[in-house]
C-alpha positions as CSV (number, residue, x, y, z in Angstrom):
1,M,76.5,6.7,-103.6
2,E,77.4,8.6,-106.9
3,D,76.0,11.9,-105.4
4,S,78.2,11.6,-102.4
5,V,81.3,11.0,-104.5
6,A,80.3,13.9,-106.9
7,R,80.4,16.3,-103.9
8,L,84.2,15.6,-103.7
9,R,85.0,17.3,-107.0
10,R,87.5,20.1,-106.7
11,E,89.9,22.3,-108.6
12,Y,93.7,22.2,-108.1
13,T,94.9,25.8,-107.8
14,R,97.9,26.0,-105.4
15,T,100.9,26.2,-107.8
16,G,102.7,24.6,-110.8
17,L,105.8,22.7,-111.5
18,S,108.1,23.7,-114.4
19,E,111.2,22.2,-115.9
20,N,113.1,25.4,-115.0
21,E,112.1,25.0,-111.3
22,A,112.7,21.3,-111.0
23,Q,116.0,20.1,-109.5
24,P,118.2,18.1,-111.9
25,D,118.3,15.2,-109.4
26,P,115.0,13.5,-108.4
27,V,116.2,12.8,-104.8
28,E,116.9,16.5,-104.3
29,Q,113.5,17.4,-105.8
30,F,111.9,14.8,-103.5
31,R,113.8,16.3,-100.5
32,R,112.3,19.8,-101.3
33,W,108.8,18.5,-101.6
34,F,109.2,16.3,-98.5
35,E,110.4,19.2,-96.4
36,A,107.5,21.2,-97.7
37,A,105.1,18.5,-96.5
38,L,106.8,18.5,-93.1
39,E,106.5,22.3,-92.8
40,A,102.8,22.1,-93.8
41,G,102.2,19.9,-90.7
42,L,100.7,17.0,-92.7
43,H,99.8,13.9,-90.8
44,E,102.5,11.2,-91.4
45,P,104.0,12.8,-94.6
46,N,106.3,9.7,-94.8
47,A,103.3,7.4,-95.4
48,M,103.6,5.8,-98.8
49,T,101.8,3.1,-100.8
50,L,104.1,0.2,-101.5
51,A,103.0,-1.9,-104.5
52,T,104.5,-5.3,-105.2
53,A,103.7,-8.2,-107.4
54,D,104.3,-12.0,-107.3
55,S,106.0,-14.0,-109.9
56,S,102.7,-14.3,-111.9
57,G,102.3,-10.5,-112.0
58,A,99.4,-10.4,-109.5
59,P,99.7,-7.1,-107.7
60,S,99.1,-6.1,-104.1
61,A,99.5,-2.8,-102.2
62,R,99.6,-1.4,-98.7
63,I,100.7,1.7,-96.8
64,V,104.2,1.6,-95.1
65,L,106.3,4.4,-93.7
66,L,109.4,5.8,-95.3
67,K,112.3,5.7,-92.8
68,G,115.1,7.2,-94.8
69,Y,116.2,8.2,-98.3
70,D,119.4,9.3,-100.1
71,E,120.9,9.0,-103.5
72,H,120.9,5.2,-103.1
73,G,117.2,4.9,-102.6
74,F,114.1,4.9,-100.3
75,V,114.2,2.8,-97.1
76,F,111.4,1.0,-95.2
77,Y,111.3,-1.8,-92.6
78,T,109.0,-4.8,-92.3
79,S,108.9,-8.5,-91.6
80,Y,110.9,-10.7,-93.9
81,T,108.3,-13.4,-93.6
82,G,105.1,-11.6,-94.6
83,R,103.3,-11.4,-97.9
84,K,105.2,-8.3,-99.2
85,A,108.5,-9.9,-98.4
86,A,107.5,-13.1,-100.2
87,E,106.5,-11.1,-103.3
88,L,109.8,-9.1,-103.2
89,E,111.7,-12.4,-103.1
90,E,109.8,-13.6,-106.2
91,N,109.9,-10.3,-108.0
92,P,112.3,-7.7,-106.5
93,R,110.7,-4.7,-108.2
94,A,108.2,-2.4,-106.6
95,A,106.6,1.0,-106.8
96,L,106.0,3.7,-104.1
97,V,103.4,6.5,-104.2
98,F,103.4,9.5,-101.9
99,Y,100.3,11.7,-101.8
100,W,100.2,15.0,-100.1
101,G,96.6,16.2,-100.7
102,K,96.9,19.5,-98.9
103,L,99.8,20.4,-101.2
104,E,98.1,18.9,-104.3
105,R,101.2,16.8,-104.9
106,Q,102.0,13.2,-105.7
107,V,105.3,11.4,-106.2
108,R,105.7,8.0,-107.8
109,V,108.9,5.9,-107.5
110,E,109.7,2.7,-109.3
111,G,112.8,0.5,-109.1
112,E,114.7,-2.5,-107.8
113,V,114.4,-3.5,-104.2
114,S,117.1,-5.2,-102.0
115,R,117.5,-6.0,-98.4
116,L,119.6,-3.7,-96.2
117,L,122.8,-4.9,-94.6
118,A,122.1,-6.6,-91.2
119,E,124.1,-3.8,-89.5
120,E,121.7,-1.2,-90.9
121,S,118.7,-3.1,-89.8
122,D,120.2,-3.6,-86.3
123,A,120.9,0.1,-85.9
124,Y,117.4,1.1,-86.8
125,F,115.8,-1.7,-84.7
126,A,117.7,-0.5,-81.7
127,S,116.3,3.0,-82.1
128,R,112.7,1.8,-82.0
129,P,110.6,2.1,-78.8
130,W,110.8,-1.0,-76.5
131,G,107.2,-2.0,-77.1
132,S,107.7,-1.8,-80.9
133,R,110.7,-4.1,-80.6
134,I,108.5,-6.6,-78.6
135,G,105.8,-6.3,-81.3
136,A,108.3,-7.4,-84.0
137,H,108.8,-10.7,-82.1
138,V,105.1,-11.1,-81.3
139,S,103.7,-11.0,-84.8
140,E,104.2,-13.6,-87.6
141,Q,103.1,-11.1,-90.2
142,S,100.3,-12.1,-92.6
143,R,99.8,-15.5,-91.0
144,P,96.4,-16.5,-89.6
145,I,95.8,-16.5,-85.8
146,D,93.0,-17.8,-83.7
147,S,92.1,-14.6,-81.9
148,R,93.3,-11.2,-80.6
149,A,93.6,-12.8,-77.2
150,A,96.3,-15.2,-78.5
151,L,98.3,-12.3,-79.9
152,E,98.1,-10.5,-76.6
153,R,99.0,-13.6,-74.6
154,R,102.2,-13.9,-76.7
155,Q,102.9,-10.2,-76.1
156,R,102.7,-10.6,-72.4
157,E,105.0,-13.7,-72.5
158,L,107.6,-11.7,-74.4
159,E,107.3,-8.7,-72.2
160,E,108.0,-10.8,-69.2
161,R,111.0,-12.6,-70.9
162,Y,112.6,-9.3,-71.9
163,A,111.7,-7.2,-68.8
164,G,114.6,-4.9,-68.1
165,R,116.6,-6.3,-71.0
166,E,117.5,-5.3,-74.5
167,V,115.3,-6.8,-77.2
168,P,117.3,-8.2,-80.1
169,R,116.2,-7.8,-83.7
170,P,114.4,-10.9,-85.0
171,A,116.2,-12.6,-87.8
172,G,113.0,-12.3,-89.8
173,W,112.7,-8.6,-89.6
174,G,114.6,-5.8,-91.3
175,G,114.9,-3.2,-93.9
176,Y,114.6,-2.8,-97.7
177,R,115.9,-0.2,-100.0
178,L,114.2,0.7,-103.3
179,A,116.7,2.1,-105.8
180,P,114.8,4.5,-108.1
181,Q,114.8,4.0,-111.8
182,R,111.7,6.1,-112.6
183,V,110.5,9.0,-110.5
184,E,107.5,11.1,-111.3
185,F,106.4,14.4,-109.7
186,W,102.8,15.4,-110.1
187,Q,101.4,18.8,-109.2
188,G,97.7,19.4,-109.5
189,R,96.6,22.2,-111.8
190,E,93.3,23.7,-112.9
191,S,91.0,22.0,-115.4
192,R,92.9,18.7,-114.6
193,L,95.8,19.9,-116.8
194,H,98.2,18.7,-114.2
195,D,102.0,19.1,-114.3
196,R,103.9,15.8,-114.5
197,L,107.7,15.6,-114.7
198,L,109.3,12.2,-115.1
199,Y,112.9,11.5,-114.2
200,T,114.7,8.5,-115.9
201,P,118.4,7.7,-116.0
202,D,120.4,9.1,-119.0
203,D,123.6,7.8,-120.6
204,S,125.9,10.0,-118.6
205,G,124.9,8.8,-115.2
206,G,122.5,11.7,-114.6
207,W,118.8,12.1,-115.1
208,E,116.6,13.1,-118.0
209,I,113.5,15.1,-117.3
210,T,110.5,14.5,-119.5
211,R,107.1,16.3,-119.3
212,L,104.2,13.9,-119.5
213,Q,100.7,14.9,-120.5
214,P,98.2,14.8,-117.6
C-alpha cells in the first residue's frame, strides 16, 4: 500500500502566484482562476468540497457543484432536509475547497452561509432538466430507504403525475450562499515551497492580502 502511494509523488512546476499578480479582490482572482480551469477543459471545474459542522463541532464534508458566484458569495443548491442542511441550521458557517490538479491550484473559502430568496431558488429550479426536477421530489435526502426499487417506484409515480406538466420546486429544496470571510489561493511550487495568498477583510471595506508559509 505504501509503495503504491509513494509512486504518486510529483513536483509542482507550472507557475507561481505573486502579490503583484494577484487581483485586489478575491472574487475577481477566483474568476480568473475559474476561467482558466474552464479553458483547460477540466472535468467539472465547478466541483467543490463543502465542509460543515454540527453544533458540537463534529465535521462532515461532501462534493457539491458551484452554481454561481459574485461579490456576495458562492452559490450551491441542495435539499433543505438533508444532513448538510441540518448542520447549516445548527452552525451556519462552512468552508469550500476547489482543487484543479491539472493547474496545480487550490482555492479555500470560509464564511457565513444563508439561504437564497425563494425567487432565486425558483428561477434556478425552473432551469433544471425535467428529470432533475422530478428527482428533487423523489429523494428525501440522507434518510434511509428500503431499496433502490422503492426509490425507482417513487420516481415512476411522480413521472406519471407530472407528465406533460411543469414540475414545481419542492418547499424543502433550494439554494444557499456562502459569503466569503477568508479566501486562500494556493499555487503548487517546486520543493513543496508553494505560494499561498490569504485574503481577509480590512477596515476600509476592501481586502488585505497576506502571504502564508507553505
